[in-house]
Structure formats: C-alpha cells, structure tokens
FIPAVO-497359 format. One record per residue (C-alpha): residue number from 1; residue in one letter; chain; x, z, y. Coordinates in nm, 4 decimals, always signed. Each point is the difference from the previous one (the first is absolute). Layout:
BEGIN
gudren/vodo/nuse/xx/zz/yy
NUM/A/A/X/Z/Y .
...
! end
This chain:
BEGIN
gudren/vodo/nuse/xx/zz/yy
1/X/A/+3.5748/-5.8148/-0.2275 .
2/X/A/+0.3228/-0.0770/+0.1897 .
3/X/A/+0.3401/+0.1532/-0.0637 .
4/X/A/+0.0879/+0.3329/+0.1592 .
5/X/A/+0.1067/-0.1540/+0.3272 .
6/X/A/-0.1910/-0.0524/+0.3211 .
7/X/A/-0.1007/-0.3673/+0.0523 .
8/X/A/+0.0060/-0.1900/+0.3270 .
9/X/A/-0.2706/+0.1408/+0.2250 .
10/X/A/-0.3118/-0.1836/+0.1148 .
11/X/A/-0.1523/+0.0611/+0.3403 .
12/X/A/-0.3237/+0.1387/-0.1491 .
13/X/A/-0.1240/+0.3571/-0.0348 .
14/X/A/-0.2325/+0.1284/-0.2715 .
15/X/A/-0.1824/+0.3317/-0.0237 .
16/X/A/-0.0822/+0.1450/-0.3415 .
17/X/A/-0.2477/+0.2876/-0.0135 .
18/X/A/+0.0682/+0.2185/-0.3013 .
19/X/A/+0.3308/+0.0842/-0.1698 .
20/X/A/-0.1289/+0.0182/-0.3572 .
21/X/A/+0.0628/-0.2453/-0.2878 .
22/X/A/-0.1662/-0.3058/+0.1589 .
23/X/A/+0.1411/+0.0641/+0.3463 .
24/X/A/+0.3541/+0.0588/-0.1239 .
25/X/A/-0.0054/-0.3105/-0.2204 .
26/X/A/-0.1252/-0.2114/+0.2904 .
27/X/A/+0.2617/+0.1487/+0.2338 .
28/X/A/+0.2801/-0.0880/-0.2413 .
29/X/A/-0.1157/-0.3595/-0.0434 .
30/X/A/-0.0491/-0.0598/+0.3717 .
31/X/A/+0.3332/+0.1609/+0.0894 .
32/X/A/+0.1640/-0.2479/-0.2393 .
33/X/A/-0.1572/-0.2785/+0.2054 .
34/X/A/+0.1680/+0.1343/+0.3138 .
35/X/A/-0.2974/+0.1588/+0.1768 .
36/X/A/+0.0167/+0.3128/+0.2116 .
37/X/A/-0.2180/+0.2563/-0.1773 .
38/X/A/-0.1631/+0.3180/+0.1274 .
39/X/A/-0.1787/+0.2085/-0.2651 .
40/X/A/-0.2546/+0.2544/+0.1231 .
41/X/A/-0.0954/+0.2909/-0.2244 .
42/X/A/-0.1584/+0.3400/+0.0613 .
43/X/A/+0.1973/+0.1958/-0.2618 .
44/X/A/+0.3337/+0.1698/+0.0802 .
45/X/A/+0.2075/-0.2590/-0.1867 .
46/X/A/-0.0671/-0.3421/-0.1535 .
47/X/A/-0.1111/-0.0339/-0.3611 .
48/X/A/-0.3758/+0.0583/+0.0060 .
49/X/A/-0.1391/+0.0838/-0.3426 .
50/X/A/+0.3401/-0.0683/-0.1565 .
51/X/A/+0.1343/+0.3191/+0.1606 .
52/X/A/-0.3114/+0.1935/+0.0925 .
53/X/A/-0.2514/-0.0612/-0.2772 .
54/X/A/+0.1572/-0.1188/-0.3237 .
55/X/A/+0.1868/+0.2813/-0.1828 .
56/X/A/+0.3759/+0.0048/-0.0421 .
57/X/A/-0.0224/-0.0462/-0.3779 .
58/X/A/-0.1549/-0.3448/+0.0500 .
59/X/A/+0.2027/-0.1325/+0.2952 .
60/X/A/+0.3184/+0.1896/+0.0960 .
61/X/A/+0.0306/+0.0640/+0.3741 .
62/X/A/+0.3688/-0.0955/-0.0026 .
63/X/A/-0.0866/-0.3576/-0.0970 .
64/X/A/-0.2631/-0.0292/+0.2718 .
65/X/A/+0.2256/+0.1437/+0.2694 .
66/X/A/+0.2893/-0.2174/-0.1146 .
67/X/A/-0.2049/-0.3166/+0.0497 .
68/X/A/-0.1254/+0.1173/+0.3380 .
69/X/A/+0.3571/+0.0749/+0.1131 .
70/X/A/+0.0943/-0.3609/-0.0785 .
71/X/A/-0.2888/-0.1212/+0.2167 .
72/X/A/+0.1111/+0.2289/+0.2826 .
73/X/A/+0.3758/-0.0334/-0.0100 .
74/X/A/+0.0570/-0.3604/-0.1065 .
75/X/A/-0.3117/-0.1785/+0.1252 .
76/X/A/-0.0525/+0.2301/+0.3001 .
77/X/A/-0.3717/+0.0363/-0.0583 .
78/X/A/-0.1385/+0.2456/+0.2519 .
79/X/A/-0.2202/+0.2692/-0.1554 .
80/X/A/-0.2252/+0.1719/+0.2521 .
81/X/A/-0.1199/+0.3154/-0.1745 .
82/X/A/-0.2630/+0.2618/+0.0880 .
83/X/A/-0.1915/-0.2758/+0.1757 .
84/X/A/-0.3645/-0.0763/-0.0682 .
85/X/A/-0.1382/-0.3455/+0.0734 .
86/X/A/-0.3718/-0.0092/+0.0735 .
87/X/A/-0.2735/-0.2345/+0.1165 .
88/X/A/-0.3219/+0.1338/+0.1497 .
89/X/A/-0.0932/+0.3578/-0.0889 .
90/X/A/+0.2704/+0.2279/-0.1389 .
91/X/A/-0.0649/+0.1699/-0.3345 .
92/X/A/+0.1857/+0.2974/-0.1448 .
93/X/A/+0.1629/-0.0962/-0.3296 .
94/X/A/+0.2525/+0.1262/-0.2539 .
95/X/A/+0.3473/+0.0160/+0.1573 .
96/X/A/-0.1224/+0.0240/+0.3591 .
97/X/A/+0.1590/+0.3439/+0.0370 .
98/X/A/+0.3354/-0.1715/+0.0585 .
99/X/A/-0.1216/-0.2442/+0.2674 .
100/X/A/+0.1718/+0.0423/+0.3354 .
101/X/A/-0.0796/-0.3433/+0.1449 .
102/X/A/-0.2978/-0.2368/-0.0086 .
103/X/A/-0.0016/-0.3755/+0.0591 .
104/X/A/-0.2989/-0.2280/+0.0537 .
105/X/A/-0.0080/-0.2926/-0.2437 .
106/X/A/-0.0823/-0.2343/+0.2874 .
107/X/A/+0.3273/+0.0986/+0.1655 .
108/X/A/+0.1934/-0.1038/-0.3102 .
109/X/A/-0.1864/-0.3281/-0.0337 .
110/X/A/+0.0845/-0.0899/+0.3607 .
111/X/A/+0.3616/+0.1168/-0.0288 .
112/X/A/+0.1050/-0.1655/-0.3285 .
113/X/A/-0.0014/-0.3558/-0.1318 .
114/X/A/-0.1848/+0.1179/-0.3120 .
115/X/A/-0.1297/+0.3246/-0.1498 .
116/X/A/-0.0330/+0.1009/-0.3659 .
117/X/A/-0.2316/+0.2872/-0.0972 .
118/X/A/+0.1032/+0.1843/-0.3180 .
119/X/A/-0.1511/+0.3464/+0.0399 .
120/X/A/-0.1047/+0.0473/-0.3629 .
121/X/A/-0.2861/+0.2007/-0.1484 .
122/X/A/+0.0298/+0.3689/+0.0809 .
123/X/A/-0.3652/+0.1071/+0.0263 .
124/X/A/-0.1186/+0.1540/-0.3278 .
125/X/A/-0.3486/-0.0015/-0.1485 .
126/X/A/-0.1806/+0.3275/-0.0620 .
127/X/A/-0.2136/+0.1090/-0.2936 .
128/X/A/-0.2925/+0.1108/+0.2201 .
129/X/A/-0.1119/+0.2680/-0.2455 .
130/X/A/-0.0771/+0.3708/+0.0508 .
131/X/A/+0.3063/+0.2226/+0.0238 .
132/X/A/+0.2397/-0.2637/+0.1306 .
133/X/A/+0.0702/+0.2199/+0.3046 .
134/X/A/+0.1331/+0.2921/-0.2083 .
135/X/A/+0.3598/+0.1182/+0.0286 .
136/X/A/+0.2109/-0.1616/-0.2678 .
137/X/A/-0.1718/-0.3396/+0.0249 .
138/X/A/+0.2386/-0.2595/+0.1417 .
139/X/A/+0.0046/-0.3723/+0.0605 .
140/X/A/+0.2827/-0.1029/-0.2343 .
141/X/A/+0.1728/-0.2408/+0.2393 .
142/X/A/-0.0141/+0.2549/+0.2831 .
143/X/A/+0.1475/+0.2661/-0.2286 .
144/X/A/+0.2816/-0.2286/-0.1190 .
145/X/A/+0.0632/-0.1016/+0.3615 .
146/X/A/+0.0350/+0.3628/+0.1063 .
147/X/A/+0.2264/+0.0784/-0.2977 .
148/X/A/+0.2269/-0.2931/+0.0852 .
149/X/A/+0.0161/+0.1058/+0.3663 .
150/X/A/+0.1156/+0.3426/-0.1166 .
151/X/A/+0.2556/-0.1538/-0.2379 .
152/X/A/+0.1456/-0.1917/+0.2944 .
153/X/A/-0.0010/+0.3172/+0.2130 .
154/X/A/-0.2532/-0.1228/+0.2549 .
155/X/A/-0.2340/+0.2921/-0.0662 .
156/X/A/+0.0621/+0.3451/-0.1534 .
157/X/A/-0.0152/+0.0048/-0.3806 .
158/X/A/-0.2262/+0.3057/+0.0128 .
159/X/A/-0.2645/-0.2081/+0.1808 .
160/X/A/-0.0671/-0.1953/-0.3211 .
161/X/A/-0.2820/+0.1707/-0.1956 .
162/X/A/+0.0633/+0.1223/-0.3530 .
163/X/A/-0.1946/-0.1845/-0.2700 .
164/X/A/-0.0033/+0.2864/-0.2513 .
165/X/A/+0.0189/-0.0254/-0.3776 .
166/X/A/-0.3027/-0.2216/-0.0665 .
167/X/A/-0.0404/-0.3228/+0.1930 .
168/X/A/-0.2736/-0.2634/-0.0188 .
169/X/A/+0.0729/-0.3509/+0.1294 .
170/X/A/-0.3031/-0.2206/+0.0593 .
171/X/A/+0.0676/-0.3739/-0.0328 .
172/X/A/+0.2136/-0.2396/-0.2018 .
173/X/A/+0.1967/-0.2070/+0.2499 .
174/X/A/+0.3711/+0.0303/+0.0743 .
175/X/A/-0.0599/+0.2755/+0.2554 .
176/X/A/-0.1824/+0.2009/-0.2678 .
177/X/A/+0.2836/-0.0602/-0.2477 .
178/X/A/+0.2628/+0.1054/+0.2550 .
179/X/A/-0.1990/+0.3099/+0.0942 .
180/X/A/-0.0395/+0.1041/-0.3651 .
181/X/A/+0.3686/-0.0462/-0.0825 .
182/X/A/+0.0976/+0.1807/+0.3198 .
183/X/A/-0.2237/+0.2973/-0.0892 .
184/X/A/+0.1575/+0.0161/-0.3451 .
185/X/A/+0.3549/-0.0211/+0.1348 .
186/X/A/-0.0486/+0.2806/+0.2511 .
187/X/A/-0.1198/+0.2362/-0.2710 .
188/X/A/-0.3726/-0.0360/-0.0689 .
189/X/A/-0.0661/+0.1083/-0.3576 .
190/X/A/-0.3156/-0.2080/-0.0459 .
191/X/A/-0.0662/-0.3302/+0.1782 .
192/X/A/-0.3176/-0.1992/-0.0585 .
193/X/A/-0.0586/-0.3582/+0.1108 .
194/X/A/-0.3734/-0.0652/+0.0162 .
195/X/A/-0.1347/-0.3537/+0.0176 .
196/X/A/-0.3532/-0.1342/-0.0079 .
197/X/A/+0.0863/-0.3078/-0.2073 .
198/X/A/+0.2445/-0.0443/-0.2907 .
199/X/A/+0.3720/-0.0678/-0.0275 .
200/X/A/-0.0838/-0.3705/-0.0283 .
201/X/A/-0.1349/-0.0048/+0.3571 .
202/X/A/+0.2554/+0.2372/+0.1576 .
203/X/A/+0.1448/-0.1649/+0.3130 .
204/X/A/+0.3469/+0.1389/-0.0770 .
205/X/A/+0.0024/-0.1791/-0.3363 .
206/X/A/+0.0304/+0.1220/-0.3579 .
207/X/A/+0.3780/+0.0410/+0.0149 .
208/X/A/-0.0176/+0.2554/+0.2816 .
209/X/A/-0.2824/+0.1924/-0.1652 .
210/X/A/+0.1801/+0.0137/-0.3344 .
211/X/A/+0.3063/+0.1314/+0.1826 .
212/X/A/-0.2119/+0.2832/+0.1416 .
213/X/A/-0.1275/+0.0877/-0.3446 .
214/X/A/+0.3535/+0.0019/-0.1415 .
215/X/A/+0.0907/+0.2626/+0.2636 .
216/X/A/-0.2763/+0.2311/-0.1194 .
217/X/A/-0.2382/-0.0844/+0.2818 .
218/X/A/-0.3583/+0.0022/-0.1268 .
219/X/A/-0.1865/-0.3289/+0.0415 .
220/X/A/-0.3779/+0.0473/+0.0374 .
221/X/A/-0.1819/-0.3304/+0.0171 .
222/X/A/-0.3719/-0.0678/+0.0436 .
223/X/A/-0.0406/+0.3093/+0.2176 .
224/X/A/-0.1731/+0.0040/+0.3404 .
225/X/A/+0.0566/+0.2904/+0.2444 .
226/X/A/-0.3311/+0.1665/+0.0896 .
227/X/A/+0.1164/+0.2988/+0.2043 .
228/X/A/+0.3009/+0.2181/+0.0716 .
229/X/A/-0.0619/+0.3652/-0.0777 .
230/X/A/+0.1296/+0.2990/+0.1919 .
231/X/A/-0.0671/+0.2483/+0.2764 .
232/X/A/+0.2668/-0.0423/+0.2640 .
233/X/A/+0.2495/-0.1600/-0.2389 .
234/X/A/-0.0533/-0.2429/-0.2862 .
235/X/A/-0.0429/+0.1563/-0.3467 .
236/X/A/-0.1111/-0.3014/-0.1984 .
237/X/A/-0.1518/-0.3449/-0.0012 .
238/X/A/-0.3369/-0.0937/-0.1479 .
239/X/A/-0.0044/-0.3370/-0.1744 .
240/X/A/-0.2557/-0.2286/-0.1563 .
241/X/A/+0.0820/-0.2054/-0.3065 .
242/X/A/-0.0537/-0.3725/+0.0484 .
243/X/A/-0.0470/-0.3244/-0.1880 .
244/X/A/+0.0808/-0.3533/+0.1096 .
245/X/A/-0.2821/-0.2301/+0.1053 .
246/X/A/-0.0276/-0.3502/+0.1416 .
247/X/A/+0.2726/-0.1301/+0.2349 .
248/X/A/-0.0260/+0.1024/+0.3648 .
249/X/A/+0.1140/-0.1917/+0.3125 .
250/X/A/+0.3651/+0.0528/-0.0978 .
251/X/A/-0.0561/-0.1745/-0.3350 .
252/X/A/+0.0760/+0.3190/-0.1937 .
253/X/A/-0.2618/+0.1787/-0.2108 .
254/X/A/-0.1963/+0.2485/+0.2064 .
255/X/A/+0.0387/+0.3657/-0.1039 .
256/X/A/-0.3424/+0.1524/-0.0648 .
257/X/A/-0.0401/+0.3795/-0.0130 .
258/X/A/-0.1506/+0.1408/-0.3202 .
259/X/A/-0.2846/+0.2376/+0.0887 .
260/X/A/+0.0491/+0.3703/-0.0812 .
261/X/A/+0.3626/-0.0520/-0.1001 .
262/X/A/+0.1533/+0.2314/+0.2609 .
263/X/A/+0.3081/+0.2044/-0.0851 .
264/X/A/+0.2560/+0.1972/+0.2024 .
265/X/A/+0.3793/-0.0080/+0.0018 .
266/X/A/+0.1671/+0.3002/+0.1630 .
267/X/A/+0.2717/-0.1032/+0.2471 .
268/X/A/+0.1981/+0.1478/+0.2887 .
269/X/A/+0.0103/-0.3171/+0.2076 .
270/X/A/-0.1431/-0.3506/+0.0176 .
271/X/A/+0.1809/-0.3132/+0.1202 .
272/X/A/-0.2377/-0.2803/+0.0957 .
273/X/A/+0.1438/-0.3493/-0.0547 .
274/X/A/-0.2928/-0.2412/-0.0092 .
275/X/A/+0.1478/-0.2704/+0.2185 .
276/X/A/+0.1218/-0.0649/+0.3510 .
277/X/A/-0.1304/-0.2184/+0.2795 .
278/X/A/+0.1947/-0.2237/+0.2388 .
279/X/A/+0.1133/+0.1513/+0.3293 .
280/X/A/+0.0361/-0.2745/+0.2613 .
281/X/A/+0.0953/+0.1214/+0.3499 .
282/X/A/-0.3652/-0.0225/+0.1058 .
283/X/A/-0.3476/+0.0736/-0.1274 .
284/X/A/-0.2161/-0.3063/-0.0582 .
285/X/A/+0.0779/-0.3260/+0.1761 .
286/X/A/+0.2287/+0.0403/+0.3015 .
287/X/A/+0.1923/-0.2393/+0.2193 .
288/X/A/-0.1605/-0.2928/-0.1807 .
289/X/A/+0.1479/+0.1136/-0.3340 .
290/X/A/-0.2693/+0.0032/-0.2676 .
291/X/A/-0.0334/+0.2386/-0.2927 .
292/X/A/-0.2287/-0.0264/-0.3025 .
293/X/A/-0.2586/+0.2558/-0.1102 .
294/X/A/+0.2685/+0.1962/-0.1864 .
295/X/A/+0.2159/+0.0305/+0.3108 .
296/X/A/+0.2599/-0.2542/-0.1179 .
297/X/A/+0.1483/-0.2298/+0.2620 .
298/X/A/-0.1227/-0.3558/-0.0526 .
299/X/A/+0.2747/-0.2637/-0.0200 .
300/X/A/+0.0141/-0.3735/-0.0649 .
301/X/A/+0.2166/-0.1756/-0.2610 .
302/X/A/+0.2979/+0.0356/+0.2359 .
303/X/A/-0.0424/+0.3770/+0.0363 .
304/X/A/-0.1154/-0.0379/+0.3596 .
305/X/A/-0.2858/+0.2157/+0.1207 .
306/X/A/-0.2854/-0.1301/+0.2143 .
307/X/A/+0.2287/+0.0613/+0.3007 .
308/X/A/+0.2589/-0.2736/+0.0512 .
309/X/A/+0.3554/+0.1229/-0.0469 .
310/X/A/-0.1061/+0.3216/-0.1735 .
311/X/A/+0.0671/+0.0209/-0.3743 .
312/X/A/-0.0748/+0.2664/-0.2613 .
313/X/A/+0.1257/+0.0870/-0.3489 .
314/X/A/+0.0054/+0.2663/-0.2684 .
315/X/A/-0.2644/+0.2582/-0.0816 .
316/X/A/-0.1649/-0.0355/+0.3417 .
317/X/A/-0.1028/-0.3485/-0.1194 .
318/X/A/-0.0478/+0.0425/-0.3751 .
319/X/A/-0.1024/+0.3633/-0.0212 .
320/X/A/+0.2216/+0.2408/-0.1983 .
321/X/A/+0.1944/-0.1719/-0.2749 .
322/X/A/+0.3617/+0.0704/-0.0872 .
323/X/A/+0.3398/-0.0149/+0.1667 .
324/X/A/+0.0936/-0.3342/-0.1578 .
325/X/A/-0.3153/-0.1707/+0.1230 .
326/X/A/+0.0500/+0.1433/+0.3501 .
327/X/A/+0.3601/-0.1213/+0.0131 .
328/X/A/-0.1046/-0.3459/-0.1210 .
329/X/A/-0.2727/-0.0177/+0.2616 .
330/X/A/+0.2446/+0.1061/+0.2709 .
331/X/A/+0.2465/-0.2725/-0.0996 .
332/X/A/-0.2658/-0.2723/-0.0094 .
333/X/A/-0.1430/+0.1072/+0.3344 .
334/X/A/+0.3485/+0.0026/+0.1540 .
335/X/A/+0.0668/-0.3541/-0.1214 .
336/X/A/-0.3339/-0.1164/+0.1415 .
337/X/A/+0.0804/+0.1690/+0.3315 .
338/X/A/+0.3401/-0.1694/+0.0045 .
339/X/A/-0.1561/-0.3440/-0.0572 .
340/X/A/-0.2548/+0.0737/+0.2733 .
341/X/A/+0.2766/+0.0755/+0.2529 .
342/X/A/+0.1955/-0.3108/-0.1045 .
343/X/A/-0.3053/-0.2115/+0.0848 .
344/X/A/-0.0297/+0.1415/+0.3511 .
! end
C-alpha cells in the first residue's frame, strides 16, 4: 500500500460493487495507483461483514471505521451507500431494507473503465428439517447482522429477538463460533455447539473450538439435527448420534446417522450456522458473467470474469472463507485490474 497521501490521478474510473473486506482492500490498492474509485454498497455505511456481521469482540468497529475514513478523506474514494446493483431479475436479500437506489450492472460496465464485483456470501443455508419455522429459530448470520445494526443504531435494539437462557448453535464454522460466543456474552446460561463431524473436521479449526470449550460452551460433536421441537416457539432440538464413514465430495469423512440413537436437548433458541452461499448481484449467468453450480462467479487466473473488463474477488468467488482470504483476494484482483488497464 502507498503512504497516507493521495497520488497523482489517472484519467480512469473504476466501480467496485461491495464495501466489505475484499472491496475495501481493492479500493485501497487502486486508489494508491491514482484511479478514481466509486464503491457501491447497499448497507447504510461501508464495512460489509466487518461492521454488520462479525461481532465487536472479534473486529472492533473503531478500527474498521478508521481505515474507511482514511480511504474517504485522504484518497477521496466515493462510497455510494444504500444502493443495490443488479443484473436481470431483482431478488430480495439481507440488507435490502436500507436500499433507496438501484443501479443496473450494465450501466456501470458502460460508464466505468473497469468494474470489480466483491459482494460476498450473505445467503445462508437452511437445515430443511421439521420445526425450522418455529419462533426462536434464527439463521445465525442474519441474527448477528440484526444485532450489529442495532449496536450501530440503525434499527431499534428492542427489534432484536431475545435468545433466552439455553441456546443451540448448529455448525462449526467461524459464523457458528461467533454466534456461540455472542450468545454467551449477552447472558445465555447454557450454549451448545452441535456439529455432525468431529473437532478434527470443524471448519473453524481446533483452536477456535477449544476456545469455546474454555468459555464453558458445550461442544457436541457427531450429532445430526433431526427436528426442532415446539408448538409456536422452540422448546428443544431432536438429534441423532452419528459416526464417520467414507470421505464425501468434500474429502472429509461423511457423517452417518446411527439408527435409533435419537435424543433431545431442551433449548430456548436455535442459531443455524451451516454455511453461506455467494451473493453476486444477479441470479445465474447474467450480462455474459458466468457462475458455477454453487453460485460462485467464475474468474480466470487474472481475476477477470467471462465479461471483459469485469473482475471479481472475495467470497463471491471462493465461497465463504475468512476475512484474511477475502482481503488477499481483493488485493490480487485489484493488481490484476490495474495491469489490465495499463495494457489498454
């Protein structure tokens, strides 16, 4: 990165879609090269998951906002908030409640010398088991998002549902870890993290899981959710014990339910954290930009999509990973974009 001073400007304009980790990293790199940068984002202020998904105990908001202020004040990056970029049909997604303006992707492609898509992975997977519709069952990322919005005074604090004294978190990725720690910190007396494999296969890694256990959070491995029990509101979760079998498509051992091993854990709420999916600004292929069967934008070795002059980086390309990987991808994509413009 360059020093904290604005470099000589180039006569080129770049649009970045998404003001999360990858988008912000790319914006900083490209501003250092002297480009005029407009960053489009649908949330009320830049930061993406850094401000509106990842809890304060992991990444302090002051650090995020401090870096963004440097991009604004010194490098004069233009952040265009509450603006949703779309291509083709419009879908309602998390964060759309703040949108006051919509822009067609084709308009940006025609208006700018290059475009970088860095819209992340905000769409969460569901369990698809009986009882998932009960009150007290939440998608973990959506719950954390709402809590963070309330912390930043964008929605009333009373609009965030109470989790109660006993909380079950389903999953073992970083979102699950954050949700479990958050539940503990806001006063839940019993927090369970339930995972269908073992600590050795946990996506968050052994270190994060051991940290949970040291906080008194109960780690329940080799357990598969069968149903969520309750009338109007959740009262418990029915689980099956599991054993590990042969590797599946992911290369990890497949969890196999043990017949007649059902048992119930009484809980007041359930946070579902079994992975997120990429959220490009379109569904399926659009504008000549291809996606794979998992919804990830397809790029070449230079981070360019199948549409010339349109690049992509971060979780929208890799699927959900971690902040460091997203930042690295944003920086590499920005450098590739820079070299592309130099060649034109």
